[in-house]
C-alpha positions as CSV (number, residue, x, y, z in Angstrom):
1,X,-15.0,12.6,-4.7
2,X,-13.1,12.6,-1.4
3,X,-9.3,12.7,-1.7
4,X,-6.9,10.9,0.7
5,X,-6.2,13.1,3.6
6,X,-8.0,16.0,2.1
7,X,-9.2,17.3,5.5
8,X,-8.0,20.0,8.0
9,X,-5.1,19.0,10.2
10,X,-7.3,19.1,13.3
11,X,-9.5,16.2,12.0
12,X,-6.5,14.1,11.0
13,X,-5.4,13.2,14.4
14,X,-8.8,12.2,15.8
15,X,-9.2,8.6,14.5
16,X,-6.8,5.7,14.5
17,X,-7.3,2.0,13.7
18,X,-8.9,0.2,16.6
19,X,-7.6,-3.0,18.2
20,X,-10.5,-4.9,16.6
21,X,-9.6,-3.5,13.2
22,X,-6.0,-4.5,13.5
23,X,-7.0,-8.0,14.6
24,X,-9.3,-8.1,11.5
25,X,-6.3,-7.1,9.3
26,X,-4.1,-9.8,10.6
27,X,-6.7,-12.5,9.8
28,X,-7.1,-11.0,6.3
29,X,-3.3,-11.1,5.7
30,X,-3.3,-14.7,6.9
31,X,-5.5,-15.4,3.9
32,X,-3.0,-13.6,1.6
33,X,-0.2,-15.7,3.1
34,X,-2.1,-18.9,2.4
35,X,-2.0,-18.0,-1.3
36,X,1.7,-19.1,-1.2
37,X,0.3,-22.6,-1.8
38,X,-0.8,-21.4,-5.2
39,X,2.5,-20.1,-6.4
40,X,5.6,-22.2,-6.5
41,X,8.7,-23.1,-8.5
42,X,6.5,-24.7,-11.2
43,X,4.6,-21.5,-11.8
44,X,2.5,-21.4,-14.9
45,X,-0.4,-19.2,-16.2
46,X,-3.0,-21.3,-14.5
47,X,-1.4,-20.9,-11.1
48,X,-0.9,-17.1,-11.6
49,X,-4.5,-16.7,-12.7
50,X,-5.8,-18.7,-9.8
51,X,-3.6,-16.6,-7.4
52,X,-5.0,-13.3,-8.9
53,X,-8.6,-14.6,-8.7
54,X,-8.4,-15.7,-5.1
55,X,-6.4,-12.7,-4.0
56,X,-9.1,-10.3,-5.4
57,X,-11.8,-12.3,-3.6
58,X,-10.0,-11.9,-0.3
59,X,-9.2,-8.3,-0.9
60,X,-12.8,-7.4,-1.8
61,X,-14.0,-9.2,1.4
62,X,-11.5,-7.3,3.5
63,X,-12.4,-4.0,1.8
64,X,-16.1,-4.5,2.5
65,X,-15.5,-4.6,6.3
66,X,-12.7,-2.2,6.3
67,X,-14.9,0.5,4.8
68,X,-17.7,-0.3,7.1
69,X,-15.5,0.3,10.1
70,X,-14.1,3.4,8.5
71,X,-17.6,5.0,8.1
72,X,-19.2,3.6,11.2
73,X,-16.3,4.8,13.4
74,X,-17.3,4.6,17.0
75,X,-20.5,2.8,16.2
76,X,-18.7,-0.1,14.6
77,X,-20.0,-3.4,16.0
78,X,-17.1,-5.6,17.0
79,X,-19.3,-8.7,16.6
80,X,-19.7,-7.9,12.9
81,X,-16.0,-7.7,12.5
82,X,-15.6,-11.0,14.3
83,X,-18.1,-12.7,12.0
84,X,-16.2,-11.2,9.0
85,X,-13.0,-12.5,10.4
86,X,-14.4,-16.0,10.7
87,X,-15.5,-15.9,7.0
88,X,-12.1,-14.8,5.9
89,X,-10.5,-17.5,8.1
90,X,-12.6,-20.1,6.3
91,X,-11.6,-18.7,2.9
92,X,-7.9,-18.8,4.0
93,X,-8.2,-22.4,5.3
94,X,-9.7,-23.6,2.0
95,X,-7.0,-22.1,-0.2
96,X,-4.6,-25.1,-0.1
97,X,-7.4,-27.4,-1.0
98,X,-8.5,-25.2,-3.9
99,X,-4.9,-25.0,-5.2
100,X,-4.5,-28.8,-4.9
101,X,-7.8,-29.4,-6.7
102,X,-7.2,-27.0,-9.5
103,X,-3.5,-27.3,-10.1
104,X,-3.1,-31.0,-9.3
105,X,-6.4,-32.0,-10.9
106,X,-7.5,-33.8,-7.8
107,X,-11.2,-33.7,-8.8
108,X,-12.6,-32.9,-5.3
109,X,-14.9,-29.9,-5.7
110,X,-15.5,-29.5,-1.9
111,X,-12.7,-27.0,-1.2
112,X,-13.9,-24.8,-4.1
113,X,-17.5,-24.9,-2.8
114,X,-16.3,-24.0,0.7
115,X,-14.3,-21.1,-0.6
116,X,-17.2,-19.8,-2.7
117,X,-19.8,-20.2,0.1
118,X,-17.5,-18.4,2.6
119,X,-16.9,-15.6,0.1
120,X,-20.6,-15.2,-0.7
121,X,-21.6,-15.2,3.0
122,X,-18.8,-12.8,4.0
123,X,-19.7,-10.3,1.3
124,X,-23.4,-10.5,1.9
125,X,-23.0,-10.1,5.6
126,X,-20.6,-7.2,5.1
127,X,-23.0,-5.5,2.7
128,X,-25.8,-5.7,5.3
129,X,-23.6,-4.0,7.9
130,X,-24.3,-0.5,6.6
131,X,-26.8,1.8,8.2
132,X,-30.2,1.6,6.5
133,X,-30.6,4.2,3.8
134,X,-26.8,5.0,3.7
135,X,-25.1,5.0,0.3
136,X,-21.3,4.9,0.3
137,X,-20.3,7.6,-2.2
138,X,-16.7,6.7,-2.6
139,X,-16.9,2.9,-3.1
140,X,-20.6,1.8,-3.4
141,X,-19.8,-1.6,-4.9
142,X,-19.2,-3.0,-1.4
143,X,-22.9,-2.5,-0.6
144,X,-24.2,-4.5,-3.6
145,X,-24.1,-8.1,-4.5
146,X,-24.5,-8.3,-8.3
147,X,-21.0,-9.7,-8.6
148,X,-22.0,-12.6,-6.2
149,X,-24.6,-14.1,-8.6
150,X,-22.0,-15.9,-10.7
151,X,-20.3,-17.2,-7.5
152,X,-23.7,-18.6,-6.4
153,X,-24.3,-20.3,-9.7
154,X,-20.8,-21.8,-9.5
155,X,-21.9,-24.1,-6.7
156,X,-23.8,-26.3,-9.2
157,X,-21.3,-26.7,-12.0
158,X,-18.0,-28.6,-12.5
159,X,-14.5,-27.4,-11.6
160,X,-13.6,-25.6,-14.8
161,X,-16.9,-23.7,-15.0
162,X,-16.6,-22.8,-11.3
163,X,-13.4,-20.8,-12.0
164,X,-15.0,-19.2,-15.1
165,X,-17.9,-18.0,-13.0
166,X,-15.7,-16.8,-10.2
167,X,-13.7,-14.7,-12.8
168,X,-17.0,-13.3,-14.2
169,X,-18.1,-12.4,-10.7
170,X,-14.9,-10.7,-9.7
171,X,-14.7,-9.0,-13.1
172,X,-18.2,-7.6,-12.7
173,X,-17.3,-6.2,-9.3
174,X,-14.2,-4.6,-10.8
175,X,-16.2,-3.1,-13.6
176,X,-18.7,-1.7,-11.1
177,X,-15.9,-0.1,-9.2
178,X,-14.9,1.8,-12.3
179,X,-18.3,2.8,-13.7
180,X,-20.5,2.9,-10.5
181,X,-20.8,6.4,-9.1
182,X,-22.2,6.7,-5.6
183,X,-23.2,10.4,-6.1
184,X,-25.2,9.7,-9.3
185,X,-26.8,6.6,-7.7
186,X,-27.9,8.7,-4.7
187,X,-29.3,11.4,-6.9
188,X,-31.3,8.9,-8.9
189,X,-32.7,7.2,-5.8
190,X,-33.6,10.5,-4.2
191,X,-35.3,11.7,-7.4
192,X,-37.2,8.4,-7.6
193,X,-38.5,8.7,-4.1
194,X,-39.3,12.4,-4.4
195,X,-41.6,11.9,-7.4
196,X,-45.1,13.2,-6.6
197,X,-47.0,10.0,-7.3
198,X,-44.7,7.9,-5.1
199,X,-44.8,10.5,-2.4
200,X,-48.6,10.3,-2.2
201,X,-48.4,6.5,-2.1
202,X,-46.0,6.6,0.8
203,X,-48.2,9.1,2.6
204,X,-51.2,6.8,2.3
205,X,-49.2,3.9,3.5
206,X,-47.7,5.6,6.5
207,X,-49.8,7.3,9.2
208,X,-47.1,10.0,9.8
209,X,-46.6,10.6,6.1
210,X,-42.9,9.9,6.3
211,X,-41.0,7.8,3.8
212,X,-37.6,6.2,3.6
213,X,-34.6,8.6,4.0
214,X,-31.7,8.0,1.7
215,X,-28.4,9.8,2.4
216,X,-24.8,9.6,1.3
217,X,-21.8,8.9,3.4
218,X,-18.1,9.3,2.7
219,X,-15.0,7.7,4.0
220,X,-12.8,9.2,6.6
221,X,-9.7,9.8,4.4
222,X,-7.2,9.9,7.3
223,X,-8.4,6.7,8.8
224,X,-8.5,5.1,5.3
225,X,-4.9,6.0,4.6
226,X,-3.8,4.5,7.9
227,X,-5.7,1.3,7.3
228,X,-4.2,0.9,3.8
229,X,-0.7,1.6,5.0
230,X,-1.1,-0.8,7.9
231,X,-2.3,-3.6,5.6
232,X,0.8,-3.1,3.4
233,X,3.0,-3.2,6.4
234,X,1.4,-6.5,7.7
235,X,1.8,-8.0,4.2
236,X,5.5,-7.1,4.2
237,X,5.8,-8.6,7.7
238,X,4.2,-11.8,6.6
239,X,6.7,-12.0,3.8
240,X,9.5,-11.7,6.4
241,X,7.8,-14.5,8.4
242,X,7.9,-16.8,5.3
243,X,11.6,-16.1,4.8
244,X,12.4,-16.9,8.4
245,X,10.4,-20.1,8.2
246,X,12.3,-21.1,5.0
247,X,15.6,-20.3,6.7
248,X,14.6,-22.5,9.7
249,X,14.0,-25.5,7.4
250,X,17.4,-25.5,5.8
251,X,21.0,-26.1,6.9
252,X,22.2,-22.8,8.3
253,X,25.5,-21.4,6.8
254,X,26.9,-18.1,5.6
255,X,25.1,-18.5,2.2
256,X,21.7,-18.8,3.9
257,X,22.5,-15.8,6.0
258,X,23.5,-13.8,2.9
259,X,20.3,-14.8,1.1
260,X,18.1,-14.0,4.1
261,X,19.9,-10.6,4.6
262,X,19.4,-9.6,0.9
263,X,15.8,-10.7,1.1
264,X,15.2,-8.7,4.2
265,X,16.8,-5.6,2.7
266,X,14.6,-5.9,-0.3
267,X,11.4,-6.0,1.8
268,X,12.6,-3.3,4.2
269,X,13.4,-1.1,1.2
270,X,9.8,-1.6,-0.1
271,X,8.6,-0.6,3.4
272,X,10.6,2.6,3.1
273,X,9.3,3.5,-0.3
274,X,5.7,2.7,0.6
275,X,5.5,4.1,4.0
276,X,8.4,6.6,4.7
277,X,8.5,8.1,1.2
278,X,4.9,7.1,0.2
279,X,1.4,7.4,1.6
280,X,-1.4,4.9,2.4
281,X,1.1,2.2,1.7
282,X,1.6,3.4,-1.9
283,X,5.1,4.4,-3.1
284,X,5.6,8.0,-4.1
285,X,2.0,8.9,-3.3
286,X,1.4,12.3,-1.7
287,X,-1.5,13.0,0.6
288,X,-4.6,14.7,-0.8
289,X,-3.6,14.2,-4.5
290,X,-5.8,11.4,-5.7
291,X,-9.4,10.2,-5.0
292,X,-10.0,7.5,-2.4
293,X,-11.4,5.1,-5.1
294,X,-8.1,5.4,-7.0
295,X,-6.1,4.9,-3.9
296,X,-8.0,1.7,-3.1
297,X,-7.5,0.3,-6.6
298,X,-3.7,1.0,-6.5
299,X,-3.6,-0.5,-3.0
300,X,-5.1,-3.7,-4.3
301,X,-2.4,-4.0,-7.0
302,X,0.5,-3.0,-4.7
303,X,-0.4,-5.5,-2.0
304,X,-1.0,-8.3,-4.5
305,X,2.4,-7.7,-6.0
306,X,4.2,-7.5,-2.7
307,X,2.6,-10.7,-1.5
308,X,3.9,-12.6,-4.5
309,X,7.5,-11.7,-3.7
310,X,7.7,-13.9,-0.6
311,X,7.4,-17.1,-2.6
312,X,10.6,-16.7,-4.8
313,X,12.5,-15.2,-1.8
314,X,11.7,-18.3,0.2
315,X,13.1,-20.4,-2.6
316,X,16.3,-18.3,-2.6
317,X,16.8,-18.8,1.1
318,X,16.4,-22.6,0.7
319,X,18.5,-22.9,-2.4
320,X,20.5,-19.7,-2.6
321,X,23.5,-21.0,-4.4
322,X,21.4,-22.4,-7.3
323,X,19.9,-20.3,-10.0
324,X,16.2,-19.8,-9.7
325,X,13.9,-21.7,-12.0
326,X,12.8,-19.6,-15.0
327,X,9.3,-19.2,-13.7
328,X,10.4,-18.2,-10.2
329,X,13.0,-15.8,-11.6
330,X,10.4,-14.0,-13.7
331,X,8.0,-14.0,-10.8
332,X,10.5,-12.2,-8.6
333,X,11.9,-9.8,-11.2
334,X,8.4,-9.2,-12.7
335,X,6.9,-8.4,-9.2
336,X,9.7,-5.9,-8.5
337,X,9.2,-4.3,-11.9
338,X,5.4,-4.2,-11.3
339,X,5.9,-2.6,-7.9
340,X,8.0,0.2,-9.4
341,X,5.6,0.6,-12.3
342,X,2.8,1.3,-9.7
343,X,5.2,3.7,-8.0
344,X,5.6,5.6,-11.3
345,X,1.8,5.7,-11.7
346,X,1.2,7.1,-8.2
347,X,4.1,9.5,-8.6
348,X,2.7,11.0,-11.8
349,X,-0.9,10.9,-10.5
350,X,0.0,12.7,-7.3
351,X,2.4,15.2,-9.0
352,X,5.3,14.1,-6.9
353,X,7.4,13.2,-10.0
354,X,8.8,15.5,-12.6
355,X,10.0,14.1,-16.0
356,X,13.7,13.4,-14.9
357,X,12.5,11.5,-11.8
358,X,9.9,9.6,-13.8
359,X,12.5,8.6,-16.4
360,X,15.0,7.6,-13.6
361,X,12.3,5.5,-11.9
362,X,11.4,3.7,-15.1
363,X,15.0,2.9,-16.1
364,X,16.2,1.8,-12.7
365,X,13.0,0.4,-11.2
366,X,11.3,-1.2,-14.2
367,X,13.9,-1.8,-17.0
368,X,16.7,-3.0,-14.7
369,X,14.7,-5.8,-13.0
370,X,13.3,-7.0,-16.3
371,X,16.8,-7.1,-17.8
372,X,17.8,-9.2,-14.8
373,X,14.9,-11.6,-15.4
374,X,16.0,-11.9,-19.0
375,X,19.7,-12.2,-18.7
376,X,20.5,-13.5,-15.2
377,X,19.6,-17.1,-16.1
378,X,22.8,-18.6,-14.6
379,X,23.1,-16.2,-11.6
380,X,22.8,-17.7,-8.1
381,X,19.5,-16.9,-6.5
382,X,21.1,-14.9,-3.7
383,X,23.1,-12.8,-6.2
384,X,19.8,-12.0,-8.1
385,X,18.1,-10.9,-4.8
386,X,21.2,-8.8,-3.9
387,X,21.0,-7.0,-7.2
388,X,17.3,-6.3,-6.7
389,X,17.9,-5.1,-3.1
390,X,20.6,-2.7,-4.4
391,X,18.1,-1.2,-6.8
392,X,15.6,-0.6,-4.0
393,X,18.3,0.9,-1.8
394,X,19.3,3.2,-4.7
395,X,15.7,4.4,-4.9
396,X,15.7,5.1,-1.2
397,X,18.9,7.0,-1.4
398,X,17.6,9.2,-4.3
399,X,14.4,9.8,-2.5
400,X,16.3,11.0,0.6
401,X,18.6,13.3,-1.3
402,X,16.2,14.8,-3.9
403,X,14.4,18.0,-3.1
404,X,10.7,17.7,-2.6
405,X,8.4,18.9,-5.4
406,X,5.9,21.6,-4.4
407,X,5.4,23.6,-1.2
408,X,3.2,21.0,0.6
409,X,5.5,17.9,0.3
410,X,8.0,17.3,3.0
411,X,10.4,14.5,3.2
412,X,11.2,13.0,6.6
């Protein structure tokens, strides 16, 4: 299993994200931004579940093409990326209609079918982008479409069962990510093709006696780390855009300025923890310490959490002097606590955290936001955001001052 950045220094500076890949990432993040229509002040379990389901669909589609570009490198076909971008654009455009249909019980199934068809087409086209006979050893699920069968079946059932089948399809893909081994799959296919009887059949069927050649390919870990980090940065930037848009729609005064400033500090602090003191967009991660598959899974969770924070922050900018509704307050505090929880996981997994640091990160990063969510029921929204921003700033300060662990870790 390839580890993130587990390559010689000479190879690490050779590849960077291309302009086409950056363009592709921007379109994918536009889909994540569209999910703000799903979350709102009247957040409930149905809205949160729909958000998670649609976010995972967008992320899996993005990952399929991102890994294709990673492995293909200079042979990446820009036209394929453009087709994938169009598919992601259709998915993003249908998000508000899906949210309106499901959450407002509109009864129109067309947006759900549009989203499902775009997802199926994008995943299938992305899976066909790989070179024939190549098996991606690190993340083979992007080449297979077993998880798309429930999505295909959902086109002929009513709204409730559509969502159930979508969840089954995404769940099947997530299960395959965990249990499917590219190396074992490659060995089985090669052993099957190398069997004497099948070798003779292929020889009789081909004049030159040759048969299909199956080979394994691995991701470029340096390029992968860059793409993951850039995606997190763009998601954070999109959150800033939503805050600016919210500020532009309200009467400007010192209160709005204070709320916007606290929100910006919170997001900028997350940028510092994920990029300056992290790796591949993951807080507290150190290069070369975890497999690429684990980094991808954690990246999915981190970006999903970061994307949710923009919704309550926008509400704070619009109504900063009022307490946040209970659902929005828990969404904000819970998302911050989840972000730090993932930071604890990456810190422990990459051995960048000893016991005192882990305990400190748990108490200040996880327990403190949850206590704010529980107790700050009457606090003004901007006060709550300011407290959370101070927590993030405290983590940045400690990361700057604490000595690095191990001889290969260097703080900037």
